[in-house]
C-alpha positions in Angstrom: 4.4 -44.8 -11.1 5.9 -44.4 -14.6 7.5 -41.3 -15.7 4.6 -40.4 -18.2 2.4 -40.5 -15.3 4.5 -38.5 -13.2 4.2 -35.8 -16.0 0.8 -36.0 -16.2 -0.1 -35.7 -12.8 2.4 -32.7 -12.6 0.0 -31.1 -15.3 -2.8 -31.7 -13.7 -1.6 -29.8 -10.5 -0.4 -27.1 -12.7 -4.3 -26.8 -13.9 -4.1 -28.3 -17.5 -7.2 -28.5 -18.7 -6.8 -30.1 -21.9 -3.7 -31.5 -24.0 -3.9 -30.5 -27.3 -1.7 -33.2 -29.4 -1.0 -35.2 -32.3 -0.4 -39.2 -31.8 1.8 -41.1 -31.2 2.5 -39.7 -28.1 2.5 -41.5 -24.4 1.1 -38.5 -22.6 -1.8 -38.8 -24.9 -3.1 -41.8 -22.5 -1.8 -41.0 -19.4 -3.6 -37.7 -19.6 -6.8 -38.6 -20.5 -6.7 -41.1 -17.7 -6.8 -38.8 -14.9 -8.9 -36.4 -16.6 -6.8 -33.9 -18.7 -8.7 -33.7 -22.3 -6.8 -35.0 -25.4 -7.7 -32.4 -28.2 -6.3 -34.6 -31.2 -5.7 -32.4 -34.2 -5.0 -33.3 -38.0 -1.4 -31.6 -38.0 1.1 -30.7 -35.4 0.9 -27.2 -36.7 -2.7 -26.5 -35.7 -2.0 -28.3 -32.2 0.5 -25.9 -31.6 -1.8 -23.0 -32.5 -4.8 -24.1 -30.4 -2.6 -24.4 -27.2 -1.4 -20.9 -28.3 -5.0 -19.2 -28.7 -5.8 -20.8 -25.5 -2.7 -19.2 -23.6 -3.2 -15.8 -25.3 -6.8 -15.6 -24.3 -6.2 -16.5 -20.8 -3.0 -14.0 -20.5 -1.1 -16.8 -19.7 -2.9 -17.4 -16.6 -4.0 -21.0 -18.0 -0.8 -22.3 -19.8 -2.1 -24.1 -23.1 0.2 -27.5 -23.7 1.2 -29.4 -26.8 2.8 -32.8 -27.0 3.6 -34.5 -30.4 5.6 -37.8 -31.0 9.4 -37.6 -31.5 11.0 -37.6 -34.7 8.3 -36.1 -37.6 6.0 -34.7 -35.1 8.8 -32.7 -33.5 9.7 -31.8 -36.8 6.2 -30.7 -37.8 5.5 -28.9 -35.3 8.1 -26.3 -35.5 6.4 -23.3 -37.7 4.3 -23.2 -34.5 6.9 -22.7 -32.3 8.6 -20.0 -34.4 5.0 -18.4 -34.6 4.6 -18.7 -31.0 8.1 -17.4 -30.0 7.7 -14.3 -32.1 4.7 -13.1 -30.7 5.9 -13.8 -27.3 3.0 -16.5 -26.3 3.9 -18.9 -23.0 3.0 -22.2 -24.0 4.4 -25.8 -22.8 5.7 -28.4 -25.5 6.4 -31.8 -24.5 7.8 -33.4 -27.3 8.8 -37.1 -27.4 12.1 -37.9 -27.7 14.6 -40.7 -28.8 16.1 -43.0 -26.4 18.9 -41.5 -24.2 21.0 -43.8 -26.0 20.4 -42.3 -29.1 20.6 -38.7 -28.0 22.1 -36.5 -30.4 22.7 -39.0 -33.1 22.6 -37.7 -36.7 19.9 -37.8 -38.6 17.7 -38.3 -35.8 15.9 -35.0 -35.0 16.7 -33.6 -32.0 14.2 -30.9 -30.4 16.9 -29.5 -27.9 19.2 -28.9 -30.9 16.6 -27.5 -33.2 14.1 -25.6 -31.3 16.8 -23.2 -29.3 16.2 -20.7 -31.2 12.4 -20.6 -31.0 11.9 -21.0 -27.4 12.2 -19.0 -24.5 14.1 -22.4 -22.3 14.2 -25.9 -22.7 16.0 -29.0 -21.7 16.2 -32.6 -22.2 14.7 -34.6 -19.6 17.4 -37.4 -19.1 16.8 -38.9 -15.7 13.1 -40.2 -14.6 13.7 -38.5 -10.7 14.5 -34.8 -12.1 11.1 -34.9 -13.6 9.9 -32.6 -11.0 12.6 -30.4 -11.1 12.5 -29.6 -14.8 8.8 -29.1 -14.6 8.9 -26.6 -11.9 11.7 -25.1 -14.0 9.4 -24.8 -17.4 6.4 -23.5 -15.2 8.4 -20.5 -13.4 9.9 -19.8 -16.8 6.1 -19.9 -18.1 4.9 -17.4 -15.4 7.8 -15.2 -15.1 9.0 -12.3 -17.2 8.2 -12.1 -21.2 6.3 -14.8 -22.6 7.6 -17.6 -24.9 7.2 -21.4 -25.3 9.4 -23.5 -23.3 10.1 -27.0 -24.3 10.7 -30.5 -22.4 12.1 -33.2 -24.5 11.0 -36.4 -22.9 13.0 -39.3 -24.4 11.0 -42.6 -24.8 12.9 -44.7 -22.1 11.9 -41.8 -19.8 8.5 -41.9 -20.5 8.5 -45.4 -19.6 11.0 -45.8 -16.7 9.6 -46.1 -13.2 9.6 -43.1 -10.9 10.7 -44.2 -7.2 9.4 -42.2 -4.1 6.6 -40.2 -3.8 5.5 -37.4 -6.2 5.7 -34.1 -3.9 5.1 -31.4 -6.3 3.3 -28.2 -5.6 2.3 -25.6 -8.2 4.8 -23.2 -9.1 4.2 -19.2 -8.7 5.8 -16.8 -10.9 7.5 -13.2 -10.0 6.9 -9.7 -11.6 9.7 -6.9 -11.8 9.1 -3.8 -10.2 10.7 -0.8 -11.7 13.3 1.3 -10.4 12.0 4.7 -8.7 14.4 6.8 -10.2 13.4 5.7 -13.5 10.0 6.1 -12.8 10.3 9.6 -11.8 12.3 10.7 -15.1 9.7 9.2 -17.0 7.3 11.2 -15.3 9.1 14.0 -15.9 9.5 13.7 -19.6 5.9 12.6 -20.1 4.5 15.8 -18.1 6.8 17.9 -20.1 5.4 16.5 -23.5 3.4 18.6 -25.7 1.9 15.9 -28.2 2.5 12.6 -26.1 1.3 9.5 -27.8 0.8 6.1 -25.7 2.3 3.1 -27.7 1.0 0.1 -26.2 1.9 -3.6 -26.6 0.6 -6.8 -25.6 2.3 -7.0 -22.3 -0.6 -4.5 -21.0 -3.1 -7.9 -21.6 -0.6 -10.0 -19.8 -0.2 -7.7 -17.0 -3.8 -7.3 -16.9 -3.1 -3.6 -17.0 -6.1 -2.0 -19.1 -7.6 0.1 -16.1 -4.1 1.3 -15.2 -4.0 2.4 -18.8 -6.9 4.0 -19.0 -5.8 6.1 -15.7 -2.4 7.3 -16.9 -4.0 8.2 -20.5 -6.5 10.2 -18.8 -4.0 12.0 -16.7 -1.7 12.8 -19.4 -4.7 13.1 -21.9 -2.4 11.4 -24.1 -3.9 9.6 -26.9 -3.4 5.7 -27.2 -2.5 3.3 -30.3 -2.3 -0.5 -29.5 0.4 -2.9 -31.9 -1.4 -5.5 -33.7 -0.7 -8.2 -30.8 -1.7 -5.2 -28.2 -5.1 -4.5 -30.0 -8.0 -4.7 -27.7 -5.6 -3.8 -24.3 -7.0 -0.5 -24.8 -11.2 -0.1 -25.4 -11.0 1.6 -29.0 -14.3 3.3 -28.1 -13.0 5.6 -25.7 -12.2 9.5 -26.7 -8.4 8.7 -26.5 -8.0 5.6 -28.8 -6.4 5.7 -31.7 -6.8 2.2 -32.8 -4.2 -0.7 -33.3 -2.1 -0.9 -36.4 -0.3 -3.5 -38.0 0.9 -2.2 -41.8 -2.4 -0.8 -42.1 -4.0 1.1 -39.6 -6.4 4.0 -38.8 -5.8 7.3 -40.0 -5.1 8.7 -36.3 -2.4 6.6 -35.6 -0.3 7.6 -38.7 -1.8 11.2 -37.8 -0.8 11.4 -34.1 2.7 9.3 -34.5 3.9 11.7 -37.1 3.3 14.9 -34.9 4.2 13.5 -31.5 7.4 14.7 -29.6 7.4 12.1 -27.0 6.2 8.2 -27.7 5.9 5.8 -24.6 6.1 2.4 -25.5 4.6 0.3 -22.6 4.2 -3.3 -22.7 5.8 -3.4 -26.3 9.1 -4.4 -27.7 9.5 -1.6 -29.9 10.7 -4.4 -32.6 11.2 -3.0 -36.4 8.4 -4.9 -38.7 6.5 -5.0 -41.4 3.7 -5.7 -39.0 4.1 -2.5 -37.3 4.5 1.3 -37.2 7.9 2.8 -38.2 8.8 5.4 -35.5 10.9 8.4 -36.7 14.1 9.4 -35.0 13.1 12.9 -34.1 10.8 11.4 -31.4 12.0 11.2 -27.9 11.3 7.7 -26.7 10.5 6.4 -23.3 10.3 2.5 -23.3 9.0 0.4 -20.8 9.0 -3.4 -21.1 9.5 -6.4 -18.7 12.6 -7.7 -20.7 16.0 -5.2 -20.9 16.9 -6.9 -24.2 14.2 -5.0 -25.7 16.0 -1.7 -25.0 17.8 -0.1 -27.4 17.1 -3.0 -30.0 15.9 -1.3 -32.7 15.3 2.2 -31.4 17.5 4.5 -29.6 15.6 4.6 -26.3 15.9 8.1 -24.8 14.5 7.1 -21.3 13.7 2.9 -20.3 11.6 1.6 -17.3 12.0 -2.2 -16.6 9.6 -4.0 -15.0 5.8 -5.3 -15.1 3.6 -3.0 -16.9 1.2 -3.2 -14.4 3.4 -2.2 -11.7 5.0 0.4 -13.9 1.9 2.1 -14.8 0.9 2.4 -11.0 3.9 3.6 -10.1 3.8 6.1 -13.1 0.6 7.2 -12.2 1.4 7.7 -8.4 4.5 9.5 -9.5 2.6 12.1 -12.0 0.0 12.7 -9.3 2.5 13.7 -6.8 4.5 16.0 -9.4 1.4 17.8 -10.2 -0.6 17.4 -7.3 -3.3 15.2 -8.4 -4.0 17.1 -11.3 -1.8 15.1 -14.1 -1.9 17.1 -17.1 -5.6 17.9 -17.8 -5.7 21.0 -19.7 -8.4 21.8 -22.2 -9.1 18.3 -23.9 -8.1 19.1 -27.2 -6.4 15.5 -27.7 -9.8 14.0 -27.5 -11.1 16.4 -30.0 -8.8 16.2 -32.5 -8.7 12.4 -32.0 -12.7 12.7 -32.9 -12.3 14.7 -35.8 -9.4 12.4 -37.6 -11.4 9.3 -36.9 -14.5 11.0 -38.5 -12.6 12.0 -41.2 -11.0 8.7 -41.9 -14.5 6.8 -41.7 -15.6 9.1 -44.1 -13.5 8.5 -46.4 -14.0 4.6 -46.1 -17.7 4.7 -45.9 -18.0 3.8 -49.5 -16.3 0.8 -49.0 -17.5 -0.1 -45.8 -21.1 -0.2 -46.8 -20.3 -0.7 -50.8 -23.3 -3.4 -52.4 -20.5 -4.5 -54.8 -20.8 -7.9 -56.4 -18.7 -9.7 -55.7 -18.5 -8.4 -52.4 -16.2 -5.6 -51.0 -14.2 -7.5 -47.9 -14.9 -4.1 -46.3 -18.3 -4.2 -46.5 -18.1 -7.9 -44.6 -16.1 -6.5 -41.8 -18.5 -3.8 -40.9 -21.7 -5.9 -41.1 -20.1 -8.2 -38.8 -18.8 -5.5 -36.0 -22.6 -4.0 -36.5 -23.9 -7.8 -35.9 -22.1 -9.4 -32.8 -21.8 -8.1 -29.5 -18.1 -6.9 -29.6 -17.5 -7.4 -25.7 -18.3 -10.9 -25.7 -16.7 -11.8 -29.0 -13.3 -12.9 -29.5 -11.8 -12.5 -33.4 -8.8 -13.1 -35.2 -7.6 -12.5 -38.4 -5.2 -14.6 -41.0 -2.0 -13.6 -42.4 -2.2 -11.3 -45.6 -4.7 -9.5 -46.5 -7.6 -10.4 -43.9 -4.9 -8.8 -41.3 -4.5 -5.5 -43.0 -8.2 -5.3 -43.4 -9.6 -6.1 -40.2 -6.9 -4.8 -38.0 -8.0 -1.0 -39.0 -11.6 -1.2 -38.8 -12.3 -4.0 -36.4 -13.4 -1.8 -33.0 -12.2 -4.1 -29.8 -14.1 -2.7 -26.6 -12.6 -5.1 -24.0 -9.5 -7.0 -23.5 -8.8 -10.2 -25.2 -11.3 -9.9 -27.5 -9.0 -9.5 -30.5 -6.1 -12.0 -31.2 -3.6 -10.0 -33.1 -0.2 -12.1 -34.2 2.5 -11.2 -36.8 6.0 -10.7 -37.1 6.3 -14.5 -38.3 3.2 -14.7 -40.4 2.1 -18.1 -41.2 -0.8 -18.6 -43.7 -3.8 -20.7 -41.7 -2.5 -19.9 -37.9 -5.8 -18.1 -37.2 -7.7 -21.5 -37.2 -5.8 -22.7 -34.6 -5.7 -20.0 -32.3 -9.3 -19.4 -32.8 -10.0 -23.0 -31.6 -7.9 -22.6 -28.2 -9.8 -19.2 -27.8 -13.0 -21.1 -27.9 -11.7 -23.6 -25.4 -10.7 -21.1 -23.1 -13.8 -18.6 -23.3 -16.7 -21.3 -24.4 -19.5 -18.9 -23.5 -18.0 -16.2 -26.1 -18.3 -16.1 -30.1 -15.2 -16.9 -31.5 -14.5 -15.8 -35.3 -11.4 -16.7 -37.7 -11.2 -14.2 -40.8 -9.4 -15.7 -43.5 -8.4 -15.9 -47.2 -8.9 -18.9 -49.8 -5.0 -19.5 -49.6 -5.1 -19.8 -45.8 -8.0 -22.4 -45.5 -6.2 -24.2 -48.1 -3.2 -24.9 -46.1 -5.4 -26.0 -42.7 -8.8 -26.5 -43.8 -9.0 -30.2 -42.8 -8.5 -28.8 -39.1 -12.2 -28.0 -39.3 -12.7 -31.6 -38.9 -11.0 -31.3 -35.6 -13.5 -28.6 -34.5 -16.3 -30.7 -35.1 -14.9 -33.8 -33.6 -14.3 -32.0 -30.6 -17.6 -29.7 -30.7 -15.3 -26.4 -30.6 -18.2 -24.0 -31.8 -16.1 -21.4 -33.8 -17.2 -19.6 -36.8 -14.6 -19.2 -40.0 -14.9 -16.5 -42.6 -13.5 -17.2 -45.8 -13.1 -14.4 -48.3 -12.8 -16.4 -51.8 -11.7 -14.3 -54.5 -10.0 -17.2 -56.5 -6.8 -15.7 -56.2 -3.6 -14.8 -54.0 -4.4 -10.9 -54.6 -1.7 -9.2 -52.3 1.3 -11.1 -54.1 0.2 -9.4 -57.5 2.6 -7.1 -57.4 5.3 -9.9 -57.0 4.7 -11.9 -60.0 3.1 -9.8 -62.9 4.5 -11.8 -65.6 3.6 -15.5 -64.2 0.2 -14.1 -63.7 -0.2 -12.9 -67.1 1.5 -15.6 -68.7 0.4 -18.6 -66.4 -2.2 -17.4 -64.5 -0.1 -18.2 -61.4 -2.3 -16.2 -58.7 -5.5 -18.2 -59.2 -6.7 -20.7 -57.0 -10.0 -21.6 -56.3 -12.7 -24.2 -54.2 -16.2 -24.6 -52.3 -15.0 -23.9 -49.1 -18.6 -24.4 -48.1 -19.0 -28.0 -49.3 -15.8 -28.4 -47.7 -16.9 -27.4 -44.4 -19.9 -29.6 -44.6 -18.2 -32.5 -45.4 -16.0 -32.6 -42.7 -18.5 -31.8 -40.1 -19.5 -28.5 -39.9 -22.3 -26.1 -41.0 -21.5 -24.2 -44.0 -23.2 -21.3 -46.5 -22.3 -19.0 -49.7 -22.9 -15.7 -49.2 -22.6 -13.5 -52.6 -24.7 -10.4 -52.2 -24.1 -7.8 -49.3 -27.9 -8.2 -48.1 -27.0 -11.8 -47.2 -24.1 -11.0 -45.0 -26.2 -10.2 -41.6 -28.5 -13.2 -42.0 -25.5 -15.6 -42.7 -23.7 -14.2 -39.9 -26.7 -14.6 -37.2 -27.6 -18.3 -38.7 -23.8 -19.1 -38.3 -23.7 -18.1 -34.7 -26.7 -19.7 -33.6 -24.8 -23.1 -35.2 -21.8 -22.3 -32.8 -23.5 -22.1 -30.0 -24.6 -25.9 -30.2 -20.9 -26.5 -30.6 -20.7 -27.3 -34.3 -18.3 -25.3 -36.0 -19.6 -23.0 -38.8 -18.1 -21.5 -42.3 -19.4 -18.7 -44.2 -17.7 -18.6 -47.6 -18.0 -14.6 -49.1 -18.0 -14.4 -53.0 -15.5 -11.3 -52.7 -13.5 -9.2 -55.3 -9.9 -9.2 -56.0 -9.0 -5.9 -56.3 -8.7 -3.7 -53.1 -7.3 -0.7 -50.6 -5.3 -0.8 -47.6 -5.8 2.0 -44.8 -2.3 3.3 -44.9 -1.2 6.7 -44.9 
């Protein structure tokens, strides 16, 4: 067999279900020939996002794969790798490469040289006989430790070379790290001694499939739980101890409890200082559990560290806390849950005029509130785009089951939500998959609605069209006044229809729920749907 056929066969052995791709790439034909469906996108960044969203939705248990041609394809795909690297998403990148006779010759674009800072591990396959070895290493990296993109560059002559002998390849398993018992004992002692502990949970909870253990620990400690933006949905937000998820904006209980906490326990998170997270003041005692030691003491002084897989750490902590308390935990009088309920009620009362607003143009919060109460949240996957949609949706969308919300940030690229929601729909075809985006974001990636239509990926896109880049208003006041530099426009409903989708425009509040129901019914047929909401330009964010 040829080298390209060997790679395709290994992907099949590893359970690859589809290949997100953009021609010209030899793997497309080789994979299609053995039943791996090609999803050909309109641009590489969206193809990367499709693979990304698939891996996020499956907790990395089923790996998204993206293949692009050498040279310009590899250049155009770079932003997708940067986003996935920032969000620690395991996905396999298989770019073509210039022939080995031209390796590392300027100005040819070398994936090995240029992707080094946005991948967890990468290599060039310079010998066709080493394909199985490199593929084993790639999948091991994808299934072990903190997630991130893994890249194998395959030169054109290696794709075409003859692979000699039998392809003796067995699917690769990953490994988990268990915590040091001494570290667990210390962490349990500190948490039990805390007067106002807060649990700060990240997406590592979902990758470890540790929601049940997190619930048990929170109830043992009677400790309220907040999640990071990427970790949102790791803890059910209708639980009495749930504070909600936060980016730069968040529910008021997150801000309230973080300010008053004496101990913050970070689990499955990196404690990275970012504009898309909450700053923790230096007077808190920090207990940090992560599966990557390089996260510890990176941006915050950590008082106690526990290194290990989030599920194994939580299991060990639960056992130790029960041992230290004769099984009672810290179940005192339930004051934490009572306080959470009171602050949450106060916050929602404050925002209810916007959440139920009858304004025209539409208030974005009314759109979110009506959608929240229309869909079956346990069987819906939703994501936001960068900018205003992120900070509007994160606080108010109540997630009730793991992996029903895809939060993304740190590096934030307009339009990324469209691709990842397609990946989510490929992973969970029976769920309603919704992307909430602004008019600037659809301007970057809207042509890939045709990708969804052509591939029968029934997603719902909700566009907030206020005809302006509203969140950037404060950064260019003179340019706006003199030249109207923030304005932009379009008839996005008609764009969706022209690209093979279903589209409707909503201008009145009472039209929202019927439009949601109609659009969801359309997506169940495999046709993508778009609702264009004409919205107001000025709004507030939930920041305290």
